N, C-alpha and C positions, 0 to 999 in steps of 0.2 A: 419734877419729882422723880420721873422715870429715869432721867439721866443720872441722878444721884444713886439710885439703887443699882443701876448698871455699873457705874464706876465702883461702887462698894463691892459688888460681886466680882468684878474684874480684878480688883486689888486683892480680894480674898483668894481668888483662884491663883494669881501670881504668887501669893504668899505660900499657898499649899505646894505649888510646884517647886518653889525655892527650898522649902523645908524638906520635901521628898528627895530632891537632888542632893542636897547637903547631907542628909542621912545616908543616902545610897553611896555617895563618894566616900564618906567617912567609914562606912562598913567595908567597902571594897579595898580602901587604902590600907587598912590593917592587915589584910591578907596578902596584898601584892608588895608591900613595903620591903619585906626581907629578900625579895627576888634578886635585886642587884648585888646585894652582899653575898648571897648564895652563889651567884655566878662568879664573883671574885674569889670565892673559896674553891669552887668546883674546877674551874679552868686550870689553875696552877696545880691542883691535886692530880689531874690527868697528865699535865705536861711535865711536871717536875718529879712526881712520885710514881708515874707510869701506872696509875690505877685505872681500872675500867671506868668509863663515863658513868655507868649506873652506880658503882660504888662511890665515886666522887660525889655524885648528887646526894646519895644517902648521907655521906659524911658532912656535906654542906648543910643539909637540912637539920642534922643533929646539932651542928655548931650553931646554926641560926636559931633553932628552937630553944637551946639552952642559953643563948645570949653570950656565948664565949667570944672574947675579942680575937 
């Protein structure tokens, strides 16, 4: 009987850990997902348009936040 309650608690603990990790990854993913696209906008803006890096990042963030292609 003690083995069953231990296994039950162990499975419940693993389930909680999985739920917390999944929720955490999902929450962080929404914030970091636009970073590669922003880099792909910012780098050519600096290189081709000769804008400052700060201004290029502002432009990249605006484009990413508006969802412009």
